[in-house]
VMD Tcl script that draws the C-alpha trace (Angstrom):
set ca {
  {-5.83 6.50 -13.56}
  {-2.43 4.61 -13.62}
  {-1.47 0.61 -11.55}
  {2.17 -1.38 -12.02}
  {0.62 -4.78 -12.74}
  {3.10 -6.48 -11.06}
  {4.42 -6.51 -8.45}
  {7.70 -4.36 -8.48}
  {9.45 -3.74 -5.48}
  {9.64 -5.70 -1.62}
  {8.96 -3.22 1.40}
  {8.31 -3.06 4.75}
  {4.90 -0.78 5.63}
  {6.04 0.92 8.51}
  {10.26 -0.52 10.20}
  {8.78 -0.91 13.58}
  {5.09 -1.45 15.52}
  {6.05 0.57 18.76}
  {3.68 3.95 18.98}
  {4.87 7.06 18.41}
  {4.08 10.52 19.36}
  {3.95 13.03 16.61}
  {3.00 16.80 17.14}
  {1.28 15.90 20.50}
  {-0.43 12.29 18.76}
  {0.30 9.21 19.18}
  {0.37 7.49 15.55}
  {0.64 3.92 15.24}
  {2.20 1.75 13.28}
  {-0.37 1.19 11.18}
  {-1.13 4.65 10.67}
  {-0.64 5.46 6.00}
  {0.41 9.26 6.97}
  {2.94 8.70 8.71}
  {4.44 5.20 7.50}
  {7.24 4.41 6.10}
  {6.23 2.83 2.87}
  {4.36 5.93 1.49}
  {7.76 8.06 2.36}
  {9.25 5.70 0.00}
  {6.62 5.59 -2.39}
  {6.59 9.53 -2.63}
  {10.89 10.38 -2.56}
  {12.77 7.29 -3.01}
  {10.59 5.21 -6.01}
  {9.11 8.67 -7.43}
  {12.14 10.36 -7.72}
  {13.69 6.85 -8.92}
  {11.26 5.46 -11.07}
  {10.61 8.66 -13.23}
  {11.84 11.41 -15.45}
  {11.57 15.02 -14.90}
  {9.39 14.88 -17.75}
  {7.12 12.35 -16.81}
  {6.97 13.51 -13.21}
  {5.65 16.59 -14.20}
  {2.25 15.10 -15.80}
  {1.94 13.08 -12.77}
  {-0.75 14.58 -9.85}
  {-0.74 15.42 -6.48}
  {-4.38 12.91 -5.45}
  {-5.77 13.61 -2.21}
  {-6.10 10.07 -1.03}
  {-8.86 9.01 0.72}
  {-7.73 7.13 4.22}
  {-11.31 7.31 6.11}
  {-13.13 4.42 7.82}
  {-14.77 3.91 5.12}
  {-11.59 2.81 2.70}
  {-11.08 0.09 4.24}
  {-13.45 -2.12 4.25}
  {-14.81 -1.35 8.08}
  {-17.66 -0.15 9.67}
  {-15.21 1.44 12.61}
  {-11.54 2.04 12.58}
  {-9.85 4.29 14.93}
  {-6.47 3.62 12.62}
  {-8.01 5.17 10.17}
  {-5.48 8.03 8.59}
  {-5.62 11.51 7.71}
  {-6.20 11.77 4.02}
  {-2.80 12.78 2.21}
  {-2.04 14.51 -0.87}
  {0.27 12.32 -2.36}
  {1.62 11.87 -5.84}
  {2.51 8.04 -5.99}
  {0.01 5.44 -3.40}
  {-1.05 2.50 -2.15}
  {-5.20 0.94 -2.75}
  {-7.24 1.22 -0.34}
  {-9.41 -2.08 0.75}
  {-12.04 -0.35 -1.31}
  {-10.56 0.67 -4.21}
  {-8.56 -2.97 -4.42}
  {-11.72 -5.14 -4.15}
  {-13.38 -2.57 -6.44}
  {-15.03 -3.10 -10.76}
  {-13.69 0.37 -11.17}
  {-10.26 -0.39 -11.01}
  {-10.31 -3.56 -12.04}
  {-10.08 -5.71 -9.26}
  {-13.00 -7.21 -8.71}
  {-12.58 -10.84 -8.20}
  {-9.24 -12.98 -6.33}
  {-8.08 -13.06 -10.11}
  {-7.60 -10.27 -11.12}
  {-5.78 -9.36 -7.90}
  {-3.17 -11.83 -9.20}
  {0.64 -9.88 -9.50}
  {3.67 -11.37 -10.90}
  {6.55 -10.39 -8.93}
  {9.19 -8.13 -11.10}
  {12.94 -9.68 -11.17}
  {13.55 -7.01 -9.33}
  {11.09 -7.35 -6.16}
  {11.81 -11.17 -5.98}
  {15.61 -10.26 -5.14}
  {14.44 -7.54 -2.93}
  {13.28 -10.67 -1.12}
  {9.19 -10.44 -2.03}
  {7.73 -13.75 -1.49}
  {6.23 -15.72 -4.60}
  {3.76 -18.58 -5.52}
  {2.95 -19.78 -8.80}
  {-0.28 -17.61 -8.50}
  {2.05 -13.99 -7.73}
  {2.96 -12.33 -5.01}
  {1.65 -11.21 -1.74}
  {1.41 -6.87 -2.09}
  {0.36 -4.30 0.23}
  {-2.67 -2.46 0.40}
  {-2.79 1.35 2.80}
  {-5.64 0.15 4.55}
  {-5.22 -0.65 8.88}
  {-6.63 -3.22 10.91}
  {-9.20 -2.30 12.69}
  {-8.13 -3.96 15.90}
  {-5.01 -4.22 15.86}
  {-1.97 -1.33 15.98}
  {0.52 -3.52 14.00}
  {-1.38 -4.62 11.20}
  {-2.27 -3.67 8.02}
  {-4.77 -5.36 4.89}
  {-2.70 -6.97 2.14}
  {-3.78 -8.68 -1.40}
  {-2.44 -12.54 -1.02}
  {-0.72 -15.42 -2.96}
  {-4.55 -16.20 -3.97}
  {-6.21 -13.12 -4.44}
  {-7.37 -12.61 -1.09}
  {-7.50 -9.49 0.69}
  {-6.43 -9.82 4.46}
  {-6.07 -7.76 7.42}
  {-3.62 -9.38 9.47}
  {0.72 -8.69 8.08}
  {2.54 -7.54 10.90}
  {3.91 -3.96 9.10}
  {7.22 -5.18 9.57}
  {7.27 -7.69 7.24}
  {9.76 -7.05 4.64}
  {8.21 -9.67 1.84}
  {5.38 -8.37 0.64}
  {5.26 -6.61 -2.07}
  {4.97 -2.52 -3.53}
  {2.18 -2.13 -6.25}
  {2.10 1.99 -6.90}
  {-0.52 3.97 -8.46}
  {-0.63 7.24 -9.59}
  {-3.27 10.07 -11.37}
  {-1.70 11.62 -14.56}
}
mol new
graphics top color blue
foreach p $ca { graphics top sphere $p radius 0.5 }
foreach p [lrange $ca 0 end-1] q [lrange $ca 1 end] { graphics top cylinder $p $q radius 0.2 }
display resetview
C-alpha cells in the first residue's frame, strides 16, 4: 500500500452539486463512483504521474465504497464499489491504525508546492484533503480531513481548495 505523504494537488470532488441521471439511475454529486475526482485520479493523474514501468506495477484494486466504509450506520449516498488504479481513502481507512492514520497528528499533511500553486488551503498544520466517503444527509457534501487532522463531513463537493492525497496498491 502506498499513499502520498503530502497533499499533491487541489481538485474539486465533483464540479457540480446537481443530480444527474446515468443509465436511468439518479446520481448525486457526492457519489464517488461517478465523481470528477475519481475520474481525474485514474486518467489525468495516473497518466501524468507514472511512467510505463510504474504503471505496470500498480494493481487494479476493488475499492470498498459501502456504507460501512463511510463511518455511518446508514448512508443513502454510498456508491457501488469501484475498480481503480488510484483512489482516495475512505473514512474508515483514514482513521485506521492499519494505515498509520489513527491520530489527528498523523493525518496532518503538508501541501506540495504544486498544490499550493493550485490554490489548496494551507495552515501551519498542513492542508485539508478529500476522502471518498459521502456525507449521510446532504447529497452535495463529502467527508474530508481538515487542517487540524480531524475528519469532517461537511465540505461542498464543488470546492477546489481541498487537496488530493492519492493511494494505490503495488
